[in-house]
C-alpha positions in Angstrom: 33.5 -36.4 136.6 36.7 -36.3 138.6 38.2 -39.4 140.2 36.7 -40.1 143.6 40.1 -39.8 145.3 40.3 -36.2 144.1 36.7 -35.5 145.1 37.4 -36.9 148.6 40.5 -34.6 149.0 38.5 -31.6 147.8 35.7 -32.4 150.3 38.3 -32.7 153.2 39.7 -29.3 152.2 36.3 -27.7 151.9 35.2 -29.0 155.3 38.4 -27.5 156.9 37.8 -24.2 155.2 34.1 -24.0 156.2 34.9 -25.0 159.8 37.5 -22.2 160.0 35.4 -19.6 158.3 32.1 -20.2 160.1 33.5 -21.5 163.4 31.5 -24.7 162.9 31.7 -27.4 165.6 33.5 -30.5 164.5 30.6 -32.7 165.2 28.8 -31.4 162.1 31.7 -32.1 159.8 30.6 -35.7 158.8 27.1 -34.5 157.9 28.5 -31.6 155.9 30.9 -34.0 154.1 28.0 -36.2 153.1 26.0 -33.2 151.9 29.0 -32.0 149.8 29.6 -35.4 148.4 26.0 -36.0 147.4 25.8 -32.4 146.0 28.9 -33.0 143.9 27.7 -36.3 142.4 24.2 -35.0 141.7 25.6 -31.9 140.0 28.4 -33.5 138.0 27.3 -37.1 137.8 26.2 -38.8 134.7 24.7 -42.0 136.3 21.3 -42.7 137.7 20.1 -40.6 140.7 20.2 -43.5 143.1 23.8 -44.3 142.1 24.8 -40.6 142.4 23.3 -40.4 145.9 25.1 -43.6 147.0 28.4 -42.5 145.5 28.1 -39.1 147.2 27.4 -40.7 150.6 30.4 -43.0 150.1 32.6 -40.0 149.2 31.4 -38.0 152.2 31.9 -40.8 154.6 35.3 -41.5 153.2 36.3 -37.8 153.5 35.2 -37.7 157.1 36.9 -40.9 157.9 40.1 -39.8 156.2 40.2 -36.6 158.2 39.4 -38.2 161.6 41.9 -41.0 161.0 44.6 -38.6 160.1 43.8 -36.4 163.1 43.9 -39.4 165.4 47.3 -40.5 164.0 48.8 -37.1 164.4 47.6 -36.7 168.0 49.6 -39.8 169.2 
C-alpha cells in the first residue's frame, strides 16, 4: 500500500481530472474524494474492512481539504 501522502496527492489529481473531463460541479468533489479514498483502501488495503473504510474516509477528507485550502490561499 502506498504512503497516505501519495494517495492523497493522487486523489487530488484524479478529482481535478474528473472535474475537467466530466464538467462536474465542485460541490460533488468532496464526496468523490471520499469514494476514491475508500475504494483505494478497500482494493489495496491489507487491514480489516472497518480500518480500510476509516482510512479511506480520512484520505478523501484530507484530499478535499488540501484542495480547498490551497484554492483559498491562491485566491487571496
